N, C-alpha and C positions, 0 to 999 in steps of 0.2 A: 474575191473583193466585186461588186457592181456599183455598176454606174461611175458616179465621183467618188464613192466610199472606197479609198484606198490610199497608202500610205504615201506622202510626197517625195521620199527618197527610199532607197534601198535600205531594208531594217539591219544596218551596217554601221560599227563604229569605225571611224576613219581617224587614227592618230595624225597628229601635225609632226611632219617631217621636214627637213630640210634637203633642198633638191640644187647641187650645183650644177649648171648648165655648164657643157663644154661642147667642142666643136663637132664631136663624134663623127667624123667624116667618112668611116667607114661603115656606118648603119644609115640606113633608110634612103638611100639615094635617090635621086627622081627618077630611076629606070628600074627600080629594084621592085617589081612589083610582088614577087613572091614573100620577099620580107614586108613589104605592106600589108599583105594578104594575113600576116600572122596577127595584127592589130585585133582581130575580132573573135574573140570566144565566143561560141553560140551565135553568132552574128549579131553580138551586142542585146541581145533579148534572155530575158529571164520570166519566169513563171512563178507569180506570187499568190498565195492565199488557198484555200480548199478546193476552187474551182481550177488551181492553174492559170488564172488569168495572166496573157503573156504582157510585157511590159518593155521597150526599149530604154536600156539605161544612155542618160545622155551623155556621158564621157565616150561612150562607144558611137555615139551618133556625131560628136563634134570630130573624131577620129576618121569615120565614114566621110564626113564633110572634105577634111584636109585631102585625105584620099581622092575624092572627086574634083577638086580643083587641081591636084597633083596630075591625075590621069588626063583631064583637060587640058592641060599645059602642054603634056609630053607629047599627046597625039594632036593639039590643036583640033580640037573636037567642038565646032562651032554649034552642032545641033544640040549640045547638052547646055545651052546657055542659062536655060530656065532652071536647073538644078543647080548649076553651079552658083546664078545668081543667090538661090536659096541659102546654100552653104556658106558664101560670103556673109551674106546678111545673118544667119545664123550664128556663126564663129563670131563678127564682130559683137553680137550682143551677149553672148555666152564671155568671152575677154572682158566686157564691161561688167557684167555680174559680178564677175571673180574679182575687179580693180585691184590688183596686184599692184602695191606700192612700193617695191622692192626698189633700191636706188640701182643703176647701174651706171659704170664709170662711163665718162665721154671719152670717145675714141676719134682721132683726127684723121682724115685721109685725105692726100692730096689728089685733087681732080686731075685727071690726065689732061693733057693739052691746054691746060689753064695754071695760071700761078694762083692756085689759092688752095686753101682747106677748107674743108666740110667737117661739122661737128656731126656725131653719129654715135651708135651704142650697139655692142653686138651681145651683150649679155653674158660672154665667155666669162666664166671662173665666179660669177655672182651666185650667193645661194640664196634662194626663193624658200618661203615658207609656204608649204603645201600640205594639202592632205594626202593620206598615203595612197596613192594610185594603184599601188602593187595590191592592196588589199580588197579592191575592188576586182582586179584581175583574177586574184585567187577563189573569189567568191563566184564569180562567174565560170571559171573553168571546174569547178566543184558538180 
């Protein structure tokens, strides 16, 4: 592929699957650098076409950004504010791009030191309609 002559997406069919969100308290803790490091097969890059032109797959750019924000939070890295700002903006736009319209049940939580309840949502137990991210993962591992 040369210049802007390349496919917009990986040449991969992704089936639609249901993904039920859970608490998963035992995975991807804020401080588990090793587990977060497992999110990036081939650093998120793949080579396409006869000239093996490298491309970064957006799903892995998004995971990288989530990790940048996590590391910035854990280490209080003020020197990385430009990268973190880029990542927050990038993730905001990709979330809007996907426009997930799954309805999440309202959860009411009592506000400490106040006699009031606040409405929120945690998404736990809700099933979302998703493209099968495991197919992307398998493709990148090959």
